C-alpha positions as CSV (number, residue, x, y, z in Angstrom):
1,M,-8.3,-31.4,12.9
2,T,-11.0,-28.6,12.6
3,A,-10.3,-25.0,12.1
4,S,-11.0,-24.1,15.8
5,S,-8.4,-26.7,17.1
6,N,-5.6,-26.0,14.3
7,P,-3.4,-23.3,15.8
8,V,-2.2,-22.4,12.3
9,L,-5.6,-22.0,10.9
10,K,-6.6,-20.2,14.2
11,R,-3.7,-17.6,13.7
12,R,-4.4,-17.3,9.8
13,S,-8.1,-16.6,10.7
14,A,-7.5,-14.1,13.2
15,S,-4.8,-12.3,11.0
16,T,-7.2,-12.4,7.9
17,S,-10.2,-10.8,9.9
18,L,-8.2,-7.9,11.1
19,V,-6.5,-7.1,7.8
20,T,-9.7,-7.7,5.8
21,K,-11.5,-5.0,7.9
22,A,-8.5,-2.4,7.3
23,A,-8.7,-3.3,3.5
24,R,-11.9,-1.4,3.1
25,L,-9.4,1.6,2.7
26,S,-5.7,1.1,1.9
27,V,-2.7,3.2,0.8
28,A,-1.1,1.7,-2.3
29,P,2.7,0.6,-2.4
30,M,4.6,3.0,-3.9
31,M,8.5,3.0,-4.8
32,D,10.5,5.4,-3.3
33,W,7.6,6.8,-1.4
34,T,5.8,4.3,1.0
35,D,8.9,3.6,3.1
36,R,8.6,3.1,6.9
37,H,8.8,6.8,7.7
38,C,5.9,7.6,5.2
39,R,3.8,4.7,6.7
40,F,4.5,5.9,10.3
41,V,3.2,9.5,9.3
42,H,0.1,8.0,7.8
43,R,-0.5,5.9,10.7
44,L,-0.9,8.9,12.9
45,L,-3.4,10.3,10.6
46,S,-5.6,7.1,10.4
47,Q,-5.5,4.4,12.9
48,Q,-7.4,1.8,10.9
49,T,-6.2,2.1,7.1
50,L,-4.1,-0.5,5.7
51,L,-0.7,0.2,4.8
52,Y,1.6,-1.2,2.1
53,T,5.4,-1.2,1.9
54,E,7.2,-0.4,-1.2
55,M,7.6,-3.4,-3.4
56,V,10.4,-5.6,-2.0
57,T,11.8,-8.2,-4.3
58,A,12.0,-11.6,-3.2
59,P,15.6,-12.1,-4.8
60,A,16.9,-9.0,-2.6
61,L,15.5,-10.9,0.7
62,V,16.5,-14.4,-0.2
63,R,19.6,-14.2,-2.2
64,G,20.8,-10.6,-1.2
65,G,20.1,-11.0,2.5
66,A,18.8,-7.3,2.5
67,L,16.6,-7.9,5.8
68,H,16.9,-4.3,6.5
69,L,14.2,-3.7,3.8
70,L,11.6,-5.4,6.2
71,D,12.4,-3.1,9.3
72,F,9.1,-1.3,10.5
73,S,7.6,0.2,13.6
74,S,5.0,-1.8,15.6
75,Q,2.9,1.2,15.6
76,E,2.4,0.7,11.8
77,H,-0.1,-2.1,12.2
78,P,-2.1,-3.1,10.2
79,V,0.6,-3.0,7.5
80,A,1.3,-5.2,4.6
81,L,4.6,-6.4,2.7
82,Q,4.4,-6.1,-1.0
83,L,6.8,-8.9,-2.9
84,G,7.9,-8.8,-6.2
85,G,9.0,-12.0,-7.9
86,S,8.0,-15.0,-10.2
87,D,9.8,-18.1,-8.6
88,S,7.4,-19.8,-6.3
89,E,10.1,-21.3,-4.1
90,E,11.9,-17.9,-3.5
91,L,8.6,-16.2,-3.1
92,S,7.6,-18.8,-0.3
93,Q,10.9,-18.0,1.5
94,A,10.5,-14.4,1.0
95,A,7.1,-14.4,2.4
96,Q,8.3,-16.4,5.5
97,L,10.9,-13.7,6.3
98,G,8.0,-11.1,6.0
99,A,5.7,-13.1,8.1
100,Q,8.5,-13.7,10.6
101,A,9.2,-9.9,10.7
102,G,5.7,-9.3,11.8
103,Y,3.6,-8.2,8.7
104,D,0.1,-8.8,8.6
105,E,-0.2,-9.6,5.1
106,I,2.0,-10.8,2.2
107,N,1.0,-9.2,-1.3
108,L,2.0,-10.5,-4.8
109,N,2.9,-7.7,-7.3
110,C,1.3,-8.4,-10.4
111,G,1.0,-4.9,-11.8
112,C,4.2,-2.8,-11.9
113,P,5.0,-2.2,-15.5
114,S,8.5,-0.8,-15.1
115,D,11.4,-2.1,-17.4
116,R,13.3,-3.4,-14.4
117,V,10.4,-5.6,-13.2
118,Q,9.8,-6.9,-16.7
119,S,13.5,-8.0,-17.2
120,G,12.9,-9.9,-13.7
121,T,9.8,-11.5,-15.2
122,F,7.4,-10.2,-12.5
123,G,5.0,-7.3,-12.0
124,A,2.4,-6.8,-14.6
125,V,4.1,-9.0,-17.0
126,L,2.9,-12.0,-14.9
127,M,-0.9,-11.2,-16.0
128,K,0.3,-13.1,-19.1
129,D,1.1,-16.2,-16.9
130,P,-1.8,-16.8,-14.5
131,A,-0.7,-20.6,-13.9
132,R,2.5,-19.3,-12.8
133,V,1.0,-16.8,-10.4
134,A,-1.4,-19.4,-8.9
135,D,1.5,-21.7,-8.2
136,C,3.3,-18.8,-6.5
137,V,0.3,-17.9,-4.5
138,A,-0.2,-21.4,-3.3
139,A,3.6,-21.8,-2.3
140,M,3.2,-18.4,-0.4
141,R,0.1,-19.7,1.4
142,D,1.6,-23.1,2.3
143,A,4.7,-20.9,4.1
144,V,2.9,-18.5,6.2
145,D,0.1,-18.2,8.5
146,V,-0.8,-14.5,7.5
147,E,-2.9,-13.8,4.4
148,V,-1.6,-13.9,0.8
149,T,-3.2,-11.3,-1.7
150,V,-2.5,-10.3,-5.2
151,K,-2.4,-6.8,-6.8
152,C,-2.9,-6.6,-10.4
153,R,-4.1,-4.8,-13.6
154,I,-7.0,-5.7,-15.8
155,G,-4.5,-6.7,-18.3
156,V,-1.5,-6.0,-20.3
157,D,-0.6,-4.8,-23.9
158,D,-3.1,-6.5,-26.5
159,Q,-4.8,-8.6,-24.0
160,D,-8.6,-8.5,-23.8
161,P,-9.4,-7.7,-20.3
162,E,-12.9,-9.0,-20.4
163,Q,-11.5,-12.5,-21.2
164,V,-7.9,-12.4,-19.3
165,L,-9.1,-10.7,-15.9
166,P,-11.7,-13.5,-15.0
167,E,-9.2,-16.2,-16.0
168,F,-6.6,-14.7,-13.9
169,L,-8.9,-14.2,-11.0
170,Q,-10.2,-17.7,-11.2
171,A,-6.5,-19.0,-11.2
172,I,-5.5,-17.3,-8.2
173,H,-8.7,-17.8,-6.4
174,A,-8.4,-21.8,-6.9
175,A,-5.0,-21.2,-5.4
176,G,-6.3,-19.9,-2.3
177,C,-6.2,-16.2,-2.8
178,R,-9.3,-14.6,-1.2
179,R,-8.4,-10.9,-1.8
180,V,-7.3,-9.0,-4.7
181,T,-6.6,-5.3,-5.5
182,I,-7.3,-4.5,-9.2
183,H,-5.8,-1.3,-10.7
184,A,-8.6,-0.5,-13.2
185,R,-6.3,0.0,-16.1
186,K,-4.3,-2.0,-18.7
187,A,-0.7,-1.8,-18.5
188,W,1.0,-1.1,-21.8
189,L,4.6,-2.8,-21.3
190,Q,5.7,-1.8,-25.0
191,G,5.4,2.0,-25.7
192,L,4.5,3.6,-22.3
193,S,6.7,4.5,-19.5
194,P,5.9,3.6,-15.9
195,K,4.5,7.0,-15.3
196,E,2.5,7.3,-18.4
197,N,0.9,3.8,-17.5
198,R,-0.5,5.3,-14.2
199,D,-2.4,7.8,-16.5
200,I,-2.9,7.1,-20.1
201,P,-4.7,3.7,-20.3
202,P,-8.3,4.2,-19.8
203,L,-9.9,3.2,-16.4
204,D,-12.6,0.6,-16.7
205,Y,-14.3,0.5,-13.1
206,D,-17.3,-1.3,-14.7
207,L,-15.1,-4.1,-15.4
208,V,-14.0,-4.4,-11.8
209,H,-17.4,-4.2,-10.5
210,R,-18.3,-7.1,-12.9
211,M,-15.7,-9.1,-11.5
212,K,-16.8,-8.7,-8.1
213,D,-20.3,-10.0,-9.3
214,A,-18.7,-12.7,-10.8
215,F,-16.5,-13.8,-7.8
216,P,-18.8,-12.8,-4.9
217,D,-16.5,-14.6,-2.2
218,L,-13.5,-12.9,-3.5
219,H,-12.7,-9.6,-1.7
220,V,-12.1,-7.0,-4.4
221,S,-10.6,-3.6,-3.8
222,I,-10.3,-1.1,-6.6
223,N,-7.1,1.3,-7.5
224,G,-6.4,3.7,-10.0
225,G,-7.8,7.4,-10.4
226,I,-9.5,7.7,-7.0
227,T,-8.4,11.1,-5.4
228,S,-11.0,11.7,-2.5
229,L,-12.5,9.9,0.1
230,E,-15.9,10.8,-1.4
231,Q,-14.9,8.7,-4.7
232,A,-13.8,5.9,-2.4
233,K,-17.2,6.0,-0.5
234,T,-19.1,5.9,-3.9
235,Q,-17.2,2.7,-5.0
236,L,-17.8,1.1,-1.5
237,D,-21.5,2.0,-1.6
238,A,-21.6,0.4,-5.1
239,G,-20.7,-3.0,-3.8
240,L,-16.8,-3.2,-3.8
241,D,-15.2,-4.5,-0.7
242,G,-12.2,-1.9,-0.5
243,V,-10.5,1.1,-2.2
244,M,-6.8,1.7,-2.4
245,I,-5.7,5.1,-3.1
246,G,-2.2,5.7,-4.3
247,R,-0.4,9.5,-5.1
248,A,-3.3,11.5,-3.5
249,A,-2.7,9.9,-0.3
250,Y,0.8,10.9,-0.5
251,H,0.4,14.3,-1.8
252,Q,-2.6,15.1,0.2
253,P,-2.3,12.8,3.2
254,T,-4.3,14.8,5.5
255,D,-7.4,15.1,3.0
256,I,-7.3,11.4,2.4
257,L,-6.5,9.9,5.7
258,A,-7.4,12.4,8.5
259,Q,-10.9,11.6,8.0
260,A,-10.7,8.0,6.8
261,D,-11.4,6.5,10.1
262,A,-14.7,8.3,10.9
263,M,-15.8,8.4,7.3
264,I,-14.9,4.9,6.0
265,F,-14.7,2.7,8.9
266,G,-17.5,4.5,11.1
267,S,-15.4,5.1,14.2
268,G,-12.4,7.3,15.5
269,Q,-11.4,10.9,15.6
270,V,-10.6,13.3,12.8
271,A,-6.7,13.8,13.0
272,D,-5.4,17.4,13.2
273,P,-2.0,17.5,11.1
274,I,-0.7,19.9,13.7
275,D,-0.9,17.3,16.3
276,V,0.8,14.9,13.9
277,V,3.7,16.9,13.8
278,H,4.0,17.3,17.5
279,K,3.7,13.4,17.8
280,M,6.5,12.9,15.1
281,V,8.9,14.7,17.7
282,P,10.0,11.3,19.5
283,Y,10.2,9.4,16.2
284,V,12.4,12.0,14.7
285,K,14.6,12.0,17.9
286,D,14.9,8.3,17.7
287,H,15.8,8.2,14.2
288,L,18.5,10.9,14.5
289,A,20.0,9.1,17.6
290,R,20.4,5.9,15.1
291,G,22.3,8.0,12.7
292,G,19.4,8.9,10.3
293,R,18.9,12.4,8.7
294,L,15.9,14.5,9.3
295,H,14.9,15.1,5.6
296,Q,14.6,11.2,5.3
297,I,11.5,11.7,7.4
298,T,10.2,15.2,6.6
299,R,10.2,14.6,2.8
300,H,7.1,12.6,3.4
301,M,5.4,15.4,5.4
302,L,5.4,18.2,2.7
303,G,2.1,17.5,1.9
304,L,0.4,17.5,5.3
305,F,-1.1,20.9,5.1
306,A,-1.9,20.8,1.4
307,G,-4.6,23.4,0.7
308,R,-4.3,25.4,3.8
309,P,-3.0,28.9,4.3
310,G,0.8,28.6,4.8
311,A,1.3,25.2,3.0
312,R,3.9,26.7,0.8
313,A,5.7,28.3,3.4
314,W,5.7,24.8,5.5
315,R,7.0,23.1,2.4
316,R,9.9,25.4,1.9
317,A,10.7,25.5,5.6
318,L,11.0,21.6,5.7
319,S,12.7,21.3,2.2
320,E,15.4,24.1,3.2
321,G,16.0,23.3,6.8
322,A,15.7,19.5,7.0
323,V,18.9,19.0,4.8
324,H,21.2,20.8,7.0
325,D,23.8,18.9,9.0
326,G,22.5,18.5,12.7
327,A,18.9,19.5,11.5
328,G,16.6,18.3,14.4
329,P,12.7,18.4,15.1
330,E,12.9,22.0,15.8
331,V,12.9,22.4,12.1
332,M,9.4,21.0,12.0
333,L,8.2,23.0,15.0
334,Q,9.4,26.4,13.7
335,A,7.8,25.4,10.4
336,L,4.6,25.2,12.1
337,D,4.6,29.0,12.7
338,S,3.3,29.6,9.2
339,I,0.3,27.2,9.6
340,A,-3.0,28.7,11.1
341,P,-4.9,26.4,13.7
342,L,-7.8,24.6,12.2
343,A,-10.2,26.7,14.1
344,E,-8.8,29.9,12.3
345,V,-9.0,28.4,8.7
């Protein structure tokens, strides 16, 4: 049966095309930050950027039945689910649950350095076992129609990245992975905290570029230390396929995402964060009607006006007002009084 007549391959091809285009720029999966409310805000700023969930562990879904962790709005597309795990059968089941929930991509975490992740034998420690990662990728690909990808480091602890990274990429490539995001730092599993692992190990962008040269048919995105669209564009112009931005996209979402569609994807409008606040009102009302609290959403909106006059007053108004019982969208709208329109800035 040819790919054109195989419905499974046709669905996978269509999904892959959409998400691969979006992966030109993506927002990194970040624990406690990129939940569904955060992603909804980010989607209002950029229609095209690929968004990732927080890492969801396969055991939580398969053994714990925590399917609520897969909830998201249809307006978030294109959106990817990042899974944590190391058991191929469990990951294949979790991937199925993610695909059934409607995610456009399933990503395997091979980069998180936290102690909790190490104790579960997944995350960055998997850089030491590329054969296991390859088995997991193959099992997940067999289970779902959507694309299966990997996010990794350049190595861990005393590994030589020049040796281990190409071996790792070769293993997952042979298993069918066609897109990888490389955090261009080592992870030190002994001696550094997860926070320190985000900053202290030196960046090696050149190595990531050499990996793209070595694996020309592998879609390679770079992650780590990139804090502006200008820096992202430099990486893309130098030959990489995609750029993933983490903390800067969270703390300064307007700076990173409002111009992303026009600057990175070549089409679309520049979003005004004031308009974004107004567009959040129906979403907030729906969340409150379901028993949610305002601060669960507005904590992700504190950086919308970073760098603009009135930003501090905006943050203070949301931080103080959103935690009160009965707080509603009027808190956001009143906080806008401190922000000057773009034309006046």
